[in-house]
Each structure stands twice: as C-alpha cells, then as structure tokens.
PDB file of N, CA, C and O in Angstrom, chain B, residues numbered from 101:
ATOM      1  N   MET B 101       0.850  -1.187   0.000  1.00  0.00           N
ATOM      2  CA  MET B 101       0.000   0.000   0.000  1.00  0.00           C
ATOM      3  C   MET B 101       0.886   1.237   0.000  1.00  0.00           C
ATOM      4  O   MET B 101       1.869   1.305   0.737  1.00  0.00           O
ATOM      5  N   SER B 102       0.537   2.207  -0.822  1.00  0.00           N
ATOM      6  CA  SER B 102       1.297   3.444  -0.948  1.00  0.00           C
ATOM      7  C   SER B 102       1.146   4.298   0.303  1.00  0.00           C
ATOM      8  O   SER B 102       0.125   4.237   0.988  1.00  0.00           O
ATOM      9  N   ASN B 103       2.162   5.090   0.593  1.00  0.00           N
ATOM     10  CA  ASN B 103       2.099   6.027   1.712  1.00  0.00           C
ATOM     11  C   ASN B 103       1.143   7.176   1.436  1.00  0.00           C
ATOM     12  O   ASN B 103       0.822   7.945   2.342  1.00  0.00           O
ATOM     13  N   ASP B 104       0.683   7.303   0.190  1.00  0.00           N
ATOM     14  CA  ASP B 104      -0.250   8.366  -0.165  1.00  0.00           C
ATOM     15  C   ASP B 104      -1.662   8.083   0.339  1.00  0.00           C
ATOM     16  O   ASP B 104      -2.497   8.987   0.380  1.00  0.00           O
ATOM     17  N   PHE B 105      -1.932   6.852   0.717  1.00  0.00           N
ATOM     18  CA  PHE B 105      -3.258   6.486   1.171  1.00  0.00           C
ATOM     19  C   PHE B 105      -3.280   6.390   2.694  1.00  0.00           C
ATOM     20  O   PHE B 105      -2.292   5.988   3.308  1.00  0.00           O
ATOM     21  N   PRO B 106      -4.408   6.760   3.303  1.00  0.00           N
ATOM     22  CA  PRO B 106      -4.507   6.648   4.762  1.00  0.00           C
ATOM     23  C   PRO B 106      -4.546   5.181   5.198  1.00  0.00           C
ATOM     24  O   PRO B 106      -4.941   4.303   4.431  1.00  0.00           O
ATOM     25  N   SER B 107      -4.134   4.936   6.430  1.00  0.00           N
ATOM     26  CA  SER B 107      -4.171   3.585   6.984  1.00  0.00           C
ATOM     27  C   SER B 107      -5.615   3.137   7.187  1.00  0.00           C
ATOM     28  O   SER B 107      -6.540   3.950   7.185  1.00  0.00           O
ATOM     29  N   LYS B 108      -5.789   1.834   7.361  1.00  0.00           N
ATOM     30  CA  LYS B 108      -7.133   1.300   7.635  1.00  0.00           C
ATOM     31  C   LYS B 108      -7.712   1.929   8.901  1.00  0.00           C
ATOM     32  O   LYS B 108      -8.911   2.196   8.976  1.00  0.00           O
ATOM     33  N   GLU B 109      -6.858   2.163   9.889  1.00  0.00           N
ATOM     34  CA  GLU B 109      -7.311   2.771  11.143  1.00  0.00           C
ATOM     35  C   GLU B 109      -7.802   4.195  10.914  1.00  0.00           C
ATOM     36  O   GLU B 109      -8.809   4.613  11.485  1.00  0.00           O
ATOM     37  N   THR B 110      -7.082   4.936  10.073  1.00  0.00           N
ATOM     38  CA  THR B 110      -7.491   6.307   9.768  1.00  0.00           C
ATOM     39  C   THR B 110      -8.821   6.319   9.029  1.00  0.00           C
ATOM     40  O   THR B 110      -9.699   7.121   9.344  1.00  0.00           O
ATOM     41  N   VAL B 111      -8.974   5.439   8.051  1.00  0.00           N
ATOM     42  CA  VAL B 111     -10.233   5.353   7.306  1.00  0.00           C
ATOM     43  C   VAL B 111     -11.372   5.014   8.263  1.00  0.00           C
ATOM     44  O   VAL B 111     -12.462   5.574   8.149  1.00  0.00           O
ATOM     45  N   GLN B 112     -11.132   4.110   9.197  1.00  0.00           N
ATOM     46  CA  GLN B 112     -12.160   3.754  10.173  1.00  0.00           C
ATOM     47  C   GLN B 112     -12.559   4.963  11.016  1.00  0.00           C
ATOM     48  O   GLN B 112     -13.740   5.167  11.297  1.00  0.00           O
ATOM     49  N   ARG B 113     -11.566   5.767  11.421  1.00  0.00           N
ATOM     50  CA  ARG B 113     -11.867   6.989  12.189  1.00  0.00           C
ATOM     51  C   ARG B 113     -12.704   7.967  11.366  1.00  0.00           C
ATOM     52  O   ARG B 113     -13.637   8.578  11.886  1.00  0.00           O
ATOM     53  N   VAL B 114     -12.370   8.114  10.078  1.00  0.00           N
ATOM     54  CA  VAL B 114     -13.147   9.001   9.208  1.00  0.00           C
ATOM     55  C   VAL B 114     -14.588   8.490   9.112  1.00  0.00           C
ATOM     56  O   VAL B 114     -15.535   9.273   9.186  1.00  0.00           O
ATOM     57  N   ARG B 115     -14.747   7.171   8.948  1.00  0.00           N
ATOM     58  CA  ARG B 115     -16.095   6.585   8.870  1.00  0.00           C
ATOM     59  C   ARG B 115     -16.886   6.807  10.150  1.00  0.00           C
ATOM     60  O   ARG B 115     -18.093   7.043  10.106  1.00  0.00           O
ATOM     61  N   GLU B 116     -16.209   6.731  11.288  1.00  0.00           N
ATOM     62  CA  GLU B 116     -16.882   6.951  12.573  1.00  0.00           C
ATOM     63  C   GLU B 116     -17.261   8.426  12.740  1.00  0.00           C
ATOM     64  O   GLU B 116     -18.312   8.741  13.299  1.00  0.00           O
ATOM     65  N   GLN B 117     -16.410   9.317  12.259  1.00  0.00           N
ATOM     66  CA  GLN B 117     -16.661  10.757  12.400  1.00  0.00           C
ATOM     67  C   GLN B 117     -17.724  11.248  11.421  1.00  0.00           C
ATOM     68  O   GLN B 117     -18.466  12.184  11.720  1.00  0.00           O
ATOM     69  N   TYR B 118     -17.796  10.603  10.233  1.00  0.00           N
ATOM     70  CA  TYR B 118     -18.719  11.037   9.187  1.00  0.00           C
ATOM     71  C   TYR B 118     -19.594   9.879   8.696  1.00  0.00           C
ATOM     72  O   TYR B 118     -19.485   9.466   7.541  1.00  0.00           O
ATOM     73  N   PRO B 119     -20.465   9.352   9.575  1.00  0.00           N
ATOM     74  CA  PRO B 119     -21.339   8.263   9.131  1.00  0.00           C
ATOM     75  C   PRO B 119     -22.367   8.758   8.115  1.00  0.00           C
ATOM     76  O   PRO B 119     -22.639   9.955   8.020  1.00  0.00           O
ATOM     77  N   THR B 120     -22.931   7.820   7.363  1.00  0.00           N
ATOM     78  CA  THR B 120     -23.971   8.135   6.393  1.00  0.00           C
ATOM     79  C   THR B 120     -25.056   8.974   7.058  1.00  0.00           C
ATOM     80  O   THR B 120     -25.521   8.658   8.153  1.00  0.00           O
ATOM     81  N   GLY B 121     -25.451  10.047   6.380  1.00  0.00           N
ATOM     82  CA  GLY B 121     -26.507  10.922   6.892  1.00  0.00           C
ATOM     83  C   GLY B 121     -25.993  12.150   7.623  1.00  0.00           C
ATOM     84  O   GLY B 121     -26.765  13.066   7.907  1.00  0.00           O
ATOM     85  N   THR B 122     -24.698  12.183   7.932  1.00  0.00           N
ATOM     86  CA  THR B 122     -24.122  13.336   8.639  1.00  0.00           C
ATOM     87  C   THR B 122     -24.150  14.564   7.745  1.00  0.00           C
ATOM     88  O   THR B 122     -23.793  14.491   6.569  1.00  0.00           O
ATOM     89  N   ARG B 123     -24.569  15.678   8.295  1.00  0.00           N
ATOM     90  CA  ARG B 123     -24.543  16.943   7.563  1.00  0.00           C
ATOM     91  C   ARG B 123     -23.158  17.555   7.714  1.00  0.00           C
ATOM     92  O   ARG B 123     -22.584  17.565   8.803  1.00  0.00           O
ATOM     93  N   VAL B 124     -22.625  18.070   6.596  1.00  0.00           N
ATOM     94  CA  VAL B 124     -21.291  18.664   6.592  1.00  0.00           C
ATOM     95  C   VAL B 124     -21.312  20.008   5.862  1.00  0.00           C
ATOM     96  O   VAL B 124     -22.213  20.312   5.080  1.00  0.00           O
ATOM     97  N   GLU B 125     -20.273  20.795   6.158  1.00  0.00           N
ATOM     98  CA  GLU B 125     -20.058  22.071   5.489  1.00  0.00           C
ATOM     99  C   GLU B 125     -18.648  22.073   4.931  1.00  0.00           C
ATOM    100  O   GLU B 125     -17.703  21.689   5.620  1.00  0.00           O
ATOM    101  N   LEU B 126     -18.501  22.504   3.683  1.00  0.00           N
ATOM    102  CA  LEU B 126     -17.195  22.543   3.040  1.00  0.00           C
ATOM    103  C   LEU B 126     -16.342  23.656   3.628  1.00  0.00           C
ATOM    104  O   LEU B 126     -16.775  24.803   3.729  1.00  0.00           O
ATOM    105  N   ILE B 127     -15.120  23.298   4.014  1.00  0.00           N
ATOM    106  CA  ILE B 127     -14.130  24.285   4.461  1.00  0.00           C
ATOM    107  C   ILE B 127     -13.262  24.685   3.280  1.00  0.00           C
ATOM    108  O   ILE B 127     -13.101  25.872   2.993  1.00  0.00           O
ATOM    109  N   CYS B 128     -12.694  23.678   2.586  1.00  0.00           N
ATOM    110  CA  CYS B 128     -11.891  23.956   1.396  1.00  0.00           C
ATOM    111  C   CYS B 128     -11.842  22.721   0.518  1.00  0.00           C
ATOM    112  O   CYS B 128     -11.984  21.593   0.989  1.00  0.00           O
ATOM    113  N   MET B 129     -11.635  22.963  -0.786  1.00  0.00           N
ATOM    114  CA  MET B 129     -11.511  21.868  -1.739  1.00  0.00           C
ATOM    115  C   MET B 129     -10.380  22.225  -2.702  1.00  0.00           C
ATOM    116  O   MET B 129     -10.369  23.299  -3.304  1.00  0.00           O
ATOM    117  N   ASN B 130      -9.432  21.303  -2.831  1.00  0.00           N
ATOM    118  CA  ASN B 130      -8.261  21.504  -3.678  1.00  0.00           C
ATOM    119  C   ASN B 130      -8.573  21.021  -5.096  1.00  0.00           C
ATOM    120  O   ASN B 130      -7.966  20.070  -5.589  1.00  0.00           O
ATOM    121  N   ASP B 131      -9.520  21.687  -5.737  1.00  0.00           N
ATOM    122  CA  ASP B 131      -9.938  21.338  -7.099  1.00  0.00           C
ATOM    123  C   ASP B 131     -10.305  22.630  -7.825  1.00  0.00           C
ATOM    124  O   ASP B 131     -11.363  23.205  -7.569  1.00  0.00           O
ATOM    125  N   PRO B 132      -9.444  23.086  -8.723  1.00  0.00           N
ATOM    126  CA  PRO B 132      -9.696  24.371  -9.377  1.00  0.00           C
ATOM    127  C   PRO B 132     -10.898  24.351 -10.323  1.00  0.00           C
ATOM    128  O   PRO B 132     -11.342  25.410 -10.769  1.00  0.00           O
ATOM    129  N   PHE B 133     -11.431  23.173 -10.637  1.00  0.00           N
ATOM    130  CA  PHE B 133     -12.529  23.073 -11.603  1.00  0.00           C
ATOM    131  C   PHE B 133     -13.900  22.898 -10.964  1.00  0.00           C
ATOM    132  O   PHE B 133     -14.911  22.901 -11.666  1.00  0.00           O
ATOM    133  N   THR B 134     -13.949  22.747  -9.642  1.00  0.00           N
ATOM    134  CA  THR B 134     -15.243  22.550  -8.992  1.00  0.00           C
ATOM    135  C   THR B 134     -15.979  23.875  -8.842  1.00  0.00           C
ATOM    136  O   THR B 134     -15.367  24.938  -8.737  1.00  0.00           O
ATOM    137  N   PHE B 135     -17.296  23.786  -8.836  1.00  0.00           N
ATOM    138  CA  PHE B 135     -18.085  24.981  -8.544  1.00  0.00           C
ATOM    139  C   PHE B 135     -18.488  25.023  -7.071  1.00  0.00           C
ATOM    140  O   PHE B 135     -19.180  25.948  -6.644  1.00  0.00           O
ATOM    141  N   LEU B 136     -18.054  24.016  -6.284  1.00  0.00           N
ATOM    142  CA  LEU B 136     -18.282  24.051  -4.840  1.00  0.00           C
ATOM    143  C   LEU B 136     -17.424  25.142  -4.228  1.00  0.00           C
ATOM    144  O   LEU B 136     -16.324  25.428  -4.701  1.00  0.00           O
ATOM    145  N   LYS B 137     -17.945  25.750  -3.164  1.00  0.00           N
ATOM    146  CA  LYS B 137     -17.196  26.813  -2.495  1.00  0.00           C
ATOM    147  C   LYS B 137     -17.329  26.657  -0.983  1.00  0.00           C
ATOM    148  O   LYS B 137     -18.287  26.052  -0.501  1.00  0.00           O
ATOM    149  N   PRO B 138     -16.372  27.200  -0.236  1.00  0.00           N
ATOM    150  CA  PRO B 138     -16.459  27.119   1.220  1.00  0.00           C
ATOM    151  C   PRO B 138     -17.829  27.602   1.703  1.00  0.00           C
ATOM    152  O   PRO B 138     -18.356  28.616   1.243  1.00  0.00           O
ATOM    153  N   GLY B 139     -18.377  26.845   2.637  1.00  0.00           N
ATOM    154  CA  GLY B 139     -19.697  27.164   3.173  1.00  0.00           C
ATOM    155  C   GLY B 139     -20.807  26.317   2.569  1.00  0.00           C
ATOM    156  O   GLY B 139     -21.891  26.224   3.145  1.00  0.00           O
ATOM    157  N   ASP B 140     -20.554  25.685   1.395  1.00  0.00           N
ATOM    158  CA  ASP B 140     -21.560  24.800   0.817  1.00  0.00           C
ATOM    159  C   ASP B 140     -21.813  23.631   1.763  1.00  0.00           C
ATOM    160  O   ASP B 140     -20.906  23.170   2.456  1.00  0.00           O
ATOM    161  N   ARG B 141     -23.052  23.163   1.781  1.00  0.00           N
ATOM    162  CA  ARG B 141     -23.444  22.098   2.704  1.00  0.00           C
ATOM    163  C   ARG B 141     -24.007  20.903   1.965  1.00  0.00           C
ATOM    164  O   ARG B 141     -24.510  21.009   0.846  1.00  0.00           O
ATOM    165  N   GLY B 142     -23.907  19.753   2.633  1.00  0.00           N
ATOM    166  CA  GLY B 142     -24.440  18.538   2.047  1.00  0.00           C
ATOM    167  C   GLY B 142     -24.560  17.435   3.077  1.00  0.00           C
ATOM    168  O   GLY B 142     -24.330  17.643   4.268  1.00  0.00           O
ATOM    169  N   THR B 143     -24.930  16.245   2.591  1.00  0.00           N
ATOM    170  CA  THR B 143     -25.169  15.080   3.438  1.00  0.00           C
ATOM    171  C   THR B 143     -24.243  13.949   3.001  1.00  0.00           C
ATOM    172  O   THR B 143     -24.162  13.626   1.815  1.00  0.00           O
ATOM    173  N   VAL B 144     -23.549  13.353   3.960  1.00  0.00           N
ATOM    174  CA  VAL B 144     -22.628  12.255   3.671  1.00  0.00           C
ATOM    175  C   VAL B 144     -23.413  11.049   3.171  1.00  0.00           C
ATOM    176  O   VAL B 144     -24.402  10.633   3.774  1.00  0.00           O
ATOM    177  N   ARG B 145     -22.941  10.493   2.041  1.00  0.00           N
ATOM    178  CA  ARG B 145     -23.522   9.260   1.491  1.00  0.00           C
ATOM    179  C   ARG B 145     -22.746   8.052   1.981  1.00  0.00           C
ATOM    180  O   ARG B 145     -23.346   7.070   2.419  1.00  0.00           O
ATOM    181  N   HIS B 146     -21.409   8.107   1.915  1.00  0.00           N
ATOM    182  CA  HIS B 146     -20.561   7.030   2.428  1.00  0.00           C
ATOM    183  C   HIS B 146     -19.096   7.470   2.375  1.00  0.00           C
ATOM    184  O   HIS B 146     -18.755   8.479   1.759  1.00  0.00           O
ATOM    185  N   VAL B 147     -18.241   6.683   3.039  1.00  0.00           N
ATOM    186  CA  VAL B 147     -16.792   6.882   3.009  1.00  0.00           C
ATOM    187  C   VAL B 147     -16.193   5.642   2.372  1.00  0.00           C
ATOM    188  O   VAL B 147     -16.479   4.524   2.800  1.00  0.00           O
ATOM    189  N   ASP B 148     -15.352   5.831   1.340  1.00  0.00           N
ATOM    190  CA  ASP B 148     -14.782   4.674   0.656  1.00  0.00           C
ATOM    191  C   ASP B 148     -13.513   4.172   1.352  1.00  0.00           C
ATOM    192  O   ASP B 148     -13.134   4.679   2.408  1.00  0.00           O
ATOM    193  N   ASP B 149     -12.866   3.178   0.752  1.00  0.00           N
ATOM    194  CA  ASP B 149     -11.721   2.511   1.382  1.00  0.00           C
ATOM    195  C   ASP B 149     -10.438   3.343   1.415  1.00  0.00           C
ATOM    196  O   ASP B 149      -9.467   2.936   2.052  1.00  0.00           O
ATOM    197  N   ILE B 150     -10.410   4.501   0.744  1.00  0.00           N
ATOM    198  CA  ILE B 150      -9.240   5.385   0.833  1.00  0.00           C
ATOM    199  C   ILE B 150      -9.581   6.685   1.557  1.00  0.00           C
ATOM    200  O   ILE B 150      -8.831   7.658   1.490  1.00  0.00           O
ATOM    201  N   GLY B 151     -10.726   6.690   2.252  1.00  0.00           N
ATOM    202  CA  GLY B 151     -11.081   7.823   3.096  1.00  0.00           C
ATOM    203  C   GLY B 151     -11.788   8.966   2.396  1.00  0.00           C
ATOM    204  O   GLY B 151     -11.992  10.021   2.996  1.00  0.00           O
ATOM    205  N   THR B 152     -12.171   8.780   1.125  1.00  0.00           N
ATOM    206  CA  THR B 152     -12.922   9.823   0.436  1.00  0.00           C
ATOM    207  C   THR B 152     -14.343   9.845   0.989  1.00  0.00           C
ATOM    208  O   THR B 152     -15.012   8.813   1.061  1.00  0.00           O
ATOM    209  N   ILE B 153     -14.789  11.029   1.376  1.00  0.00           N
ATOM    210  CA  ILE B 153     -16.143  11.200   1.898  1.00  0.00           C
ATOM    211  C   ILE B 153     -17.033  11.615   0.727  1.00  0.00           C
ATOM    212  O   ILE B 153     -16.866  12.700   0.169  1.00  0.00           O
ATOM    213  N   PHE B 154     -17.962  10.764   0.365  1.00  0.00           N
ATOM    214  CA  PHE B 154     -18.880  11.096  -0.724  1.00  0.00           C
ATOM    215  C   PHE B 154     -20.086  11.808  -0.145  1.00  0.00           C
ATOM    216  O   PHE B 154     -20.743  11.321   0.775  1.00  0.00           O
ATOM    217  N   VAL B 155     -20.361  12.981  -0.711  1.00  0.00           N
ATOM    218  CA  VAL B 155     -21.385  13.880  -0.180  1.00  0.00           C
ATOM    219  C   VAL B 155     -22.415  14.168  -1.260  1.00  0.00           C
ATOM    220  O   VAL B 155     -22.063  14.361  -2.424  1.00  0.00           O
ATOM    221  N   ARG B 156     -23.663  14.198  -0.884  1.00  0.00           N
ATOM    222  CA  ARG B 156     -24.731  14.698  -1.745  1.00  0.00           C
ATOM    223  C   ARG B 156     -24.886  16.171  -1.368  1.00  0.00           C
ATOM    224  O   ARG B 156     -25.580  16.514  -0.411  1.00  0.00           O
ATOM    225  N   TRP B 157     -24.229  17.023  -2.134  1.00  0.00           N
ATOM    226  CA  TRP B 157     -24.241  18.454  -1.845  1.00  0.00           C
ATOM    227  C   TRP B 157     -25.622  19.036  -2.135  1.00  0.00           C
ATOM    228  O   TRP B 157     -26.301  18.601  -3.065  1.00  0.00           O
ATOM    229  N   ASP B 158     -26.029  20.011  -1.343  1.00  0.00           N
ATOM    230  CA  ASP B 158     -27.347  20.620  -1.495  1.00  0.00           C
ATOM    231  C   ASP B 158     -27.516  21.283  -2.866  1.00  0.00           C
ATOM    232  O   ASP B 158     -28.641  21.449  -3.337  1.00  0.00           O
ATOM    233  N   ASN B 159     -26.406  21.664  -3.509  1.00  0.00           N
ATOM    234  CA  ASN B 159     -26.479  22.315  -4.819  1.00  0.00           C
ATOM    235  C   ASN B 159     -26.535  21.299  -5.965  1.00  0.00           C
ATOM    236  O   ASN B 159     -26.526  21.686  -7.134  1.00  0.00           O
ATOM    237  N   GLY B 160     -26.594  19.998  -5.638  1.00  0.00           N
ATOM    238  CA  GLY B 160     -26.729  18.971  -6.655  1.00  0.00           C
ATOM    239  C   GLY B 160     -25.452  18.232  -6.998  1.00  0.00           C
ATOM    240  O   GLY B 160     -25.509  17.198  -7.664  1.00  0.00           O
ATOM    241  N   SER B 161     -24.305  18.724  -6.567  1.00  0.00           N
ATOM    242  CA  SER B 161     -23.037  18.059  -6.854  1.00  0.00           C
ATOM    243  C   SER B 161     -22.915  16.771  -6.047  1.00  0.00           C
ATOM    244  O   SER B 161     -23.512  16.630  -4.980  1.00  0.00           O
ATOM    245  N   GLY B 162     -22.134  15.839  -6.573  1.00  0.00           N
ATOM    246  CA  GLY B 162     -21.856  14.596  -5.863  1.00  0.00           C
ATOM    247  C   GLY B 162     -20.368  14.399  -5.652  1.00  0.00           C
ATOM    248  O   GLY B 162     -19.919  13.290  -5.364  1.00  0.00           O
ATOM    249  N   LEU B 163     -19.597  15.474  -5.796  1.00  0.00           N
ATOM    250  CA  LEU B 163     -18.144  15.391  -5.704  1.00  0.00           C
ATOM    251  C   LEU B 163     -17.694  14.943  -4.319  1.00  0.00           C
ATOM    252  O   LEU B 163     -18.201  15.422  -3.304  1.00  0.00           O
ATOM    253  N   GLY B 164     -16.733  14.015  -4.289  1.00  0.00           N
ATOM    254  CA  GLY B 164     -16.203  13.506  -3.032  1.00  0.00           C
ATOM    255  C   GLY B 164     -15.175  14.441  -2.421  1.00  0.00           C
ATOM    256  O   GLY B 164     -14.542  15.238  -3.112  1.00  0.00           O
ATOM    257  N   VAL B 165     -15.026  14.324  -1.112  1.00  0.00           N
ATOM    258  CA  VAL B 165     -14.054  15.100  -0.349  1.00  0.00           C
ATOM    259  C   VAL B 165     -12.844  14.195  -0.139  1.00  0.00           C
ATOM    260  O   VAL B 165     -12.917  13.221   0.610  1.00  0.00           O
ATOM    261  N   ALA B 166     -11.732  14.514  -0.798  1.00  0.00           N
ATOM    262  CA  ALA B 166     -10.539  13.663  -0.774  1.00  0.00           C
ATOM    263  C   ALA B 166      -9.772  13.820   0.532  1.00  0.00           C
ATOM    264  O   ALA B 166      -9.450  14.933   0.946  1.00  0.00           O
ATOM    265  N   TYR B 167      -9.481  12.680   1.182  1.00  0.00           N
ATOM    266  CA  TYR B 167      -8.726  12.685   2.427  1.00  0.00           C
ATOM    267  C   TYR B 167      -7.352  13.318   2.195  1.00  0.00           C
ATOM    268  O   TYR B 167      -6.638  12.955   1.260  1.00  0.00           O
ATOM    269  N   GLY B 168      -6.994  14.277   3.066  1.00  0.00           N
ATOM    270  CA  GLY B 168      -5.690  14.916   2.993  1.00  0.00           C
ATOM    271  C   GLY B 168      -5.601  16.058   1.996  1.00  0.00           C
ATOM    272  O   GLY B 168      -4.598  16.771   1.971  1.00  0.00           O
ATOM    273  N   GLU B 169      -6.625  16.250   1.174  1.00  0.00           N
ATOM    274  CA  GLU B 169      -6.627  17.322   0.169  1.00  0.00           C
ATOM    275  C   GLU B 169      -7.708  18.351   0.440  1.00  0.00           C
ATOM    276  O   GLU B 169      -7.481  19.553   0.294  1.00  0.00           O
ATOM    277  N   ASP B 170      -8.869  17.888   0.828  1.00  0.00           N
ATOM    278  CA  ASP B 170     -10.041  18.740   1.032  1.00  0.00           C
ATOM    279  C   ASP B 170     -10.447  18.670   2.498  1.00  0.00           C
ATOM    280  O   ASP B 170      -9.971  17.812   3.242  1.00  0.00           O
ATOM    281  N   ALA B 171     -11.333  19.580   2.909  1.00  0.00           N
ATOM    282  CA  ALA B 171     -11.761  19.580   4.303  1.00  0.00           C
ATOM    283  C   ALA B 171     -13.231  19.965   4.433  1.00  0.00           C
ATOM    284  O   ALA B 171     -13.721  20.879   3.770  1.00  0.00           O
ATOM    285  N   VAL B 172     -13.912  19.236   5.308  1.00  0.00           N
ATOM    286  CA  VAL B 172     -15.295  19.544   5.689  1.00  0.00           C
ATOM    287  C   VAL B 172     -15.376  19.511   7.208  1.00  0.00           C
ATOM    288  O   VAL B 172     -14.473  19.028   7.891  1.00  0.00           O
ATOM    289  N   ARG B 173     -16.472  20.032   7.710  1.00  0.00           N
ATOM    290  CA  ARG B 173     -16.745  19.918   9.154  1.00  0.00           C
ATOM    291  C   ARG B 173     -18.182  19.490   9.333  1.00  0.00           C
ATOM    292  O   ARG B 173     -19.044  19.765   8.500  1.00  0.00           O
ATOM    293  N   ARG B 174     -18.421  18.805  10.449  1.00  0.00           N
ATOM    294  CA  ARG B 174     -19.789  18.395  10.792  1.00  0.00           C
ATOM    295  C   ARG B 174     -20.587  19.638  11.184  1.00  0.00           C
ATOM    296  O   ARG B 174     -20.059  20.573  11.786  1.00  0.00           O
ATOM    297  N   ILE B 175     -21.865  19.625  10.830  1.00  0.00           N
ATOM    298  CA  ILE B 175     -22.744  20.731  11.262  1.00  0.00           C
ATOM    299  C   ILE B 175     -23.959  20.163  11.950  1.00  0.00           C
ATOM    300  O   ILE B 175     -24.827  20.916  12.392  1.00  0.00           O
TER     301      ILE B 175
END
C-alpha cells in the first residue's frame, strides 16, 4: 500500500466521524474546476476505502471530499 493512502485505522476513524446521513459544510476543496465553495453544505452518502467522503451536496453536486486534500466539518 502506498504512503499516499490513509491507513485502515485512519479510514475507520473518518467513517466513525462522518457516518452516512451526517450533515457537513465545506471548508476547502483543492480542485480548481469545482463549482463548490467554502460554506456549501451537504449530506454524507458514504466513506470509501481510501477515506474519500462522498457527499450529496445541497447544490446537486456529488463530488467527493478527498482525504488529505479537502476539508469539511460536521454541522
């Protein structure tokens, strides 16, 4: 496994912190092409095996929050 990916323990912590249905607010996203902006809100759909948090954003986007690159907070 590459050092670029979080450990299984870290992914488990992310899953515990952001279970399905959790409401989140975007802090930052390292993607120059997204139309998401800080303050956008959505609902967590699931967390995958590399710690990406998949969100159903209120504005209709389904873009995932990449572990170590982007940031959200629970609301």
